[in-house]
C-alpha positions as CSV (number, residue, x, y, z in Angstrom):
1,X,119.1,148.5,188.4
2,X,120.3,149.6,191.8
3,X,123.2,147.3,193.1
4,X,123.3,148.7,196.7
5,X,119.6,148.1,197.1
6,X,120.1,144.6,195.4
7,X,123.0,143.7,198.2
8,X,121.3,144.8,201.3
9,X,117.7,143.8,200.5
10,X,118.3,140.2,199.3
11,X,117.2,137.6,201.7
12,X,120.1,135.1,200.9
13,X,123.2,136.0,199.3
14,X,126.0,133.4,197.9
15,X,129.5,133.3,196.6
16,X,131.0,136.6,195.4
17,X,128.0,138.9,196.5
18,X,128.4,137.6,200.1
19,X,131.9,138.5,200.1
20,X,130.8,141.9,199.0
21,X,128.2,142.2,201.8
22,X,131.0,140.9,204.4
23,X,133.1,143.4,203.3
24,X,131.1,146.5,203.2
25,X,129.4,145.8,206.4
26,X,132.4,147.0,208.4
27,X,131.6,150.8,207.4
28,X,127.9,150.6,208.8
29,X,126.2,151.2,205.4
30,X,122.4,152.0,205.4
31,X,120.6,152.0,201.9
32,X,118.1,155.3,201.8
33,X,115.6,155.4,198.9
34,X,116.1,158.1,196.9
35,X,113.0,160.5,197.7
36,X,114.6,161.0,201.1
37,X,117.8,162.4,199.8
38,X,115.8,165.0,197.7
39,X,113.7,165.7,200.6
40,X,117.1,166.3,202.5
41,X,118.5,168.2,199.3
42,X,115.6,170.3,199.2
43,X,115.9,171.3,202.8
44,X,119.6,172.3,202.9
45,X,118.7,174.4,200.1
46,X,116.4,176.3,201.8
47,X,118.6,176.7,204.7
48,X,121.5,177.9,202.8
49,X,119.4,180.5,201.0
50,X,116.9,182.3,203.3
51,X,114.4,184.9,202.7
52,X,116.0,188.5,203.8
53,X,112.6,190.3,204.1
54,X,110.8,187.1,206.3
55,X,109.2,188.2,209.4
56,X,110.1,186.2,212.3
57,X,107.1,184.5,214.3
58,X,105.8,185.8,217.4
59,X,105.2,182.5,219.4
60,X,103.5,184.8,222.5
61,X,101.0,186.2,220.0
62,X,97.2,184.2,220.0
63,X,96.7,183.3,216.5
64,X,93.3,184.0,214.8
65,X,92.8,186.7,217.0
66,X,90.0,187.9,214.9
67,X,88.2,184.5,215.3
68,X,85.4,185.2,218.0
69,X,84.3,181.9,218.0
70,X,84.7,178.2,216.5
71,X,81.9,175.9,215.6
72,X,81.3,173.3,218.5
73,X,80.3,169.5,217.3
74,X,77.1,168.5,218.5
75,X,75.7,164.8,219.2
76,X,72.5,163.6,217.5
77,X,69.8,162.1,219.2
78,X,67.2,160.0,217.2
79,X,63.9,158.9,219.1
80,X,60.3,157.3,218.5
81,X,57.8,155.1,220.2
82,X,55.7,152.4,219.8
83,X,52.4,151.4,221.2
84,X,50.4,148.3,219.9
85,X,48.6,145.5,221.2
86,X,51.4,143.5,222.5
87,X,52.9,146.3,224.5
88,X,54.9,149.5,224.7
89,X,58.2,150.3,224.2
90,X,60.6,153.4,223.2
91,X,63.9,153.3,221.0
92,X,66.7,156.2,221.2
93,X,69.8,156.4,219.2
94,X,72.6,158.8,220.4
95,X,75.4,159.5,218.0
96,X,78.6,160.8,218.9
97,X,80.6,163.3,216.3
98,X,83.2,160.8,215.6
99,X,80.3,158.3,214.4
100,X,79.6,155.8,217.2
101,X,76.3,154.7,218.0
102,X,74.6,154.3,221.2
103,X,71.2,152.4,220.8
104,X,68.9,152.3,224.1
105,X,65.7,150.6,224.2
106,X,63.3,150.7,227.2
107,X,59.9,148.4,227.4
108,X,57.0,150.3,229.4
109,X,55.0,148.1,231.7
110,X,52.4,150.9,232.1
111,X,49.7,151.9,229.1
112,X,50.9,154.9,227.6
113,X,49.4,156.6,224.0
114,X,51.1,157.0,220.8
115,X,52.1,160.5,221.4
116,X,53.0,160.0,225.6
117,X,55.2,157.0,224.0
118,X,57.2,159.6,222.1
119,X,57.5,162.0,224.8
120,X,58.9,159.1,226.8
121,X,61.5,158.2,224.3
122,X,62.1,162.3,223.9
123,X,63.0,162.5,227.7
124,X,64.7,159.3,228.3
125,X,66.9,160.2,225.1
126,X,67.8,163.4,226.7
127,X,68.5,162.6,230.6
128,X,71.0,159.6,228.8
129,X,72.7,162.8,227.1
130,X,73.1,164.6,230.2
131,X,74.6,161.4,232.0
132,X,77.0,161.4,229.3
133,X,77.9,165.0,229.7
134,X,76.4,166.2,226.2
135,X,76.3,170.0,226.1
136,X,75.4,170.3,222.4
137,X,72.7,168.1,220.9
138,X,70.3,167.7,218.0
139,X,66.9,166.3,218.4
140,X,65.4,164.3,215.4
141,X,61.8,162.8,215.5
142,X,59.6,161.6,212.8
143,X,56.4,163.0,215.0
144,X,55.6,166.7,213.8
145,X,52.9,167.1,217.0
146,X,55.9,166.4,219.4
147,X,58.5,168.6,217.9
148,X,56.3,171.5,217.0
149,X,55.3,171.4,220.6
150,X,58.7,171.3,222.1
151,X,59.9,173.9,220.4
152,X,56.8,176.2,221.2
153,X,55.5,176.5,217.8
154,X,52.0,174.4,219.1
155,X,50.5,174.7,222.2
156,X,49.9,171.6,224.6
157,X,45.9,171.2,225.1
158,X,46.4,167.9,226.5
159,X,46.7,167.7,230.4
160,X,48.4,164.3,230.2
161,X,51.2,165.9,228.2
162,X,52.0,168.8,229.7
163,X,53.9,167.6,232.6
164,X,56.1,165.9,229.6
165,X,57.0,169.6,228.3
166,X,57.5,170.9,231.9
167,X,60.1,168.1,232.5
168,X,62.0,168.4,229.0
169,X,62.1,172.1,229.7
170,X,63.5,171.2,233.2
171,X,66.3,168.3,231.2
172,X,66.8,170.9,228.6
173,X,68.8,173.4,231.1
174,X,71.5,171.0,231.6
175,X,72.5,171.5,227.8
176,X,74.1,174.6,226.2
177,X,72.6,174.5,223.1
178,X,69.5,172.1,221.9
179,X,67.9,171.7,218.4
180,X,64.9,170.1,217.7
181,X,64.1,168.7,214.0
182,X,61.7,167.3,212.3
183,X,62.7,164.2,210.1
184,X,60.4,161.6,207.7
185,X,59.6,158.3,209.3
186,X,61.8,156.6,206.4
187,X,64.6,158.2,208.0
188,X,64.5,157.4,211.4
189,X,64.0,153.3,211.0
190,X,66.7,152.5,213.6
191,X,64.8,154.3,216.2
192,X,61.5,152.7,215.1
193,X,63.1,149.2,214.9
194,X,64.1,149.7,218.7
195,X,61.0,150.6,219.5
196,X,58.9,148.1,218.2
197,X,61.3,145.2,219.4
198,X,60.8,146.8,222.9
199,X,57.0,146.9,222.7
200,X,57.0,142.9,221.2
201,X,59.7,141.5,223.2
202,X,58.0,139.7,226.6
203,X,60.9,140.1,229.5
204,X,60.7,137.9,232.7
205,X,60.0,139.2,235.8
206,X,63.7,138.7,237.3
207,X,65.1,140.3,234.3
208,X,65.6,144.1,234.4
209,X,67.9,144.4,231.4
210,X,68.2,142.1,228.0
211,X,71.5,142.7,225.7
212,X,71.2,142.9,222.1
213,X,73.7,142.4,219.5
214,X,73.2,142.6,215.8
215,X,75.7,141.2,213.5
216,X,76.0,142.0,209.6
217,X,76.7,139.3,207.4
218,X,76.9,139.1,203.3
219,X,76.9,135.4,202.5
220,X,74.6,132.3,203.7
221,X,75.8,130.3,207.2
222,X,76.0,127.3,205.3
223,X,78.7,128.7,202.9
224,X,81.7,128.1,205.3
225,X,80.2,124.6,206.5
226,X,80.5,122.7,202.7
227,X,84.1,124.8,202.2
228,X,85.3,123.2,205.4
229,X,83.7,119.5,204.6
230,X,84.9,119.8,201.0
231,X,88.5,120.5,202.6
232,X,88.2,118.0,204.8
233,X,87.8,115.4,202.6
234,X,90.4,116.4,199.7
235,X,94.0,115.3,200.4
236,X,96.4,118.1,200.6
237,X,97.8,118.8,197.3
238,X,101.5,117.8,198.6
239,X,100.4,114.1,199.9
240,X,102.3,112.3,197.0
241,X,105.7,113.9,197.6
242,X,105.2,113.7,201.2
243,X,104.7,110.2,200.9
244,X,107.8,109.8,198.7
245,X,109.9,112.0,201.2
246,X,109.0,109.5,204.1
247,X,108.8,106.4,202.8
248,X,109.7,106.4,198.9
249,X,106.7,105.2,197.6
250,X,104.9,106.3,194.9
251,X,100.6,106.6,194.6
252,X,99.0,103.4,193.1
253,X,98.5,102.8,189.7
254,X,101.1,105.8,188.7
255,X,103.0,105.0,185.4
256,X,106.9,105.1,185.3
257,X,106.9,109.0,183.9
258,X,104.6,109.9,186.9
259,X,106.9,108.5,188.8
260,X,109.9,110.4,187.6
261,X,107.9,113.7,187.8
262,X,107.6,112.9,191.6
263,X,111.2,112.7,192.3
264,X,111.5,115.8,190.3
265,X,109.3,117.6,192.3
266,X,110.3,116.2,195.4
267,X,114.1,117.2,194.9
268,X,112.8,120.8,195.5
269,X,111.3,120.1,198.8
270,X,112.7,119.0,202.3
271,X,111.5,117.7,205.3
272,X,111.9,119.3,208.7
273,X,110.6,117.6,211.8
274,X,107.8,115.6,210.0
275,X,106.8,118.9,207.5
276,X,107.2,119.9,204.5
277,X,109.3,122.8,203.3
278,X,109.4,124.3,199.5
279,X,113.2,125.2,198.6
280,X,113.4,128.4,196.5
281,X,116.2,129.4,194.4
282,X,117.1,131.9,196.7
283,X,117.9,129.1,199.4
284,X,114.9,130.3,201.7
285,X,112.8,127.4,202.9
286,X,108.7,128.0,203.0
287,X,106.3,125.8,204.7
288,X,104.0,123.8,203.0
289,X,100.1,124.7,203.8
290,X,97.0,122.2,202.8
291,X,93.5,124.4,201.8
292,X,92.7,124.9,205.2
293,X,95.8,126.0,206.6
294,X,96.0,128.3,203.7
295,X,92.5,129.6,204.1
296,X,93.1,130.7,207.8
297,X,96.9,132.0,206.6
298,X,94.7,134.3,204.2
299,X,92.1,135.4,206.7
300,X,94.8,136.6,209.3
301,X,96.5,138.6,206.5
302,X,94.1,140.0,204.9
303,X,91.6,140.5,207.4
304,X,93.2,140.0,211.0
305,X,94.3,142.6,213.7
306,X,97.3,144.0,211.6
307,X,95.7,143.1,208.2
308,X,95.8,145.9,205.4
309,X,93.1,144.7,203.2
310,X,95.9,144.6,200.3
311,X,95.8,143.6,196.9
312,X,95.5,139.4,195.8
313,X,99.0,140.1,194.4
314,X,100.6,141.8,197.3
315,X,98.8,139.3,199.8
316,X,100.5,136.2,197.7
317,X,103.9,138.4,198.3
318,X,103.3,138.9,201.8
319,X,102.5,135.5,202.6
320,X,105.2,134.1,200.6
321,X,108.0,136.6,203.3
322,X,106.1,135.0,206.4
323,X,107.3,131.5,204.9
324,X,104.3,129.8,203.6
325,X,103.9,128.2,200.2
326,X,100.8,126.3,198.4
327,X,100.6,125.9,194.5
328,X,97.7,128.1,193.8
329,X,98.7,130.7,196.2
330,X,98.2,133.9,193.7
331,X,95.3,132.5,192.1
332,X,93.3,131.9,195.5
333,X,94.7,135.2,197.4
334,X,92.8,137.1,194.3
335,X,89.6,134.8,194.7
336,X,89.8,135.8,198.5
337,X,90.1,139.3,197.9
338,X,87.5,139.7,195.1
339,X,84.9,138.3,197.7
340,X,86.2,140.5,200.4
341,X,83.1,142.7,202.1
342,X,84.7,145.3,202.4
343,X,86.3,145.2,199.3
344,X,82.6,145.7,197.9
345,X,82.3,148.9,199.5
346,X,85.1,150.5,199.9
347,X,87.5,149.2,197.3
348,X,88.2,149.9,193.9
349,X,88.2,146.9,191.1
350,X,90.6,146.5,188.3
351,X,90.9,143.4,186.4
352,X,94.8,143.7,186.9
353,X,94.8,144.7,191.0
354,X,92.4,144.6,193.5
355,X,92.5,147.1,196.7
356,X,90.8,146.8,199.6
357,X,90.8,149.2,202.3
358,X,88.5,149.0,206.1
359,X,86.7,152.0,208.0
């Protein structure tokens, strides 16, 4: 529909089109989409027709002078303690305004009660927040006793818990604003899991820290193993064409009709440094990939560092532009996108288009 766009964006030009491209190259032409031209026209119209009663902008005045203060984003702190027959531990979770999680789990080598373990978790969480330079903090706990005693609603009758209250008051002076909130135990599962893990684990005496990494998976671990074994046992789809191009041989027990089909298919492929390439009608050559190589390319294009988590047909077109080819490219891309974990969470499914975006 647009001849200029066709000339400047077609990868290979032959015959008369190539001559037209050479003739137009001396004028330093560049194809620009129509929407850019529309935006330029609107900008020129505004410049040529200014508003007469417009007021000049005073760049020296302070904007929004009527606003006395703005809301400052606060961090969230979740704490919990665990005391059982196996040991004592505390769990703390710090969440930044941007959503970054900082988990802290500490195993206590001294005996404490359940309430003392809760106080230990709250105090260590406050100290960690002070070390990070946090000034506004919301503290969440599932113990109504600790929250009410810290806020001053309830009096502390136990002499063993009074030192904790005094220490918390000292640490709270380093914050500009601290809020203590009570929440149900079901909403404090992460801190509770950290506390139970710290209380149950047995750490050697020579170890002061033990790293922990939690990974989330949506499929069994043996899935990729079975797929890899099947791909290793299966020959590449282009093996017959490659044997004909290299040695001129056909697969055993193939009739003359099949041999003729192999010769016709081989005319569309070329050999370059021992690799088989598919020749397109536009003159572009695409490297042929087997099943394992195709899966690695799909993973890199869809889930890699530069992967935009596109739909199946769009991913197939991008792989073609990168210079790769296999016979079931589009169907394999659609199946891969359909089983993408991030697509199940954030994507919208359509029978003709699958689109996936990452957090």
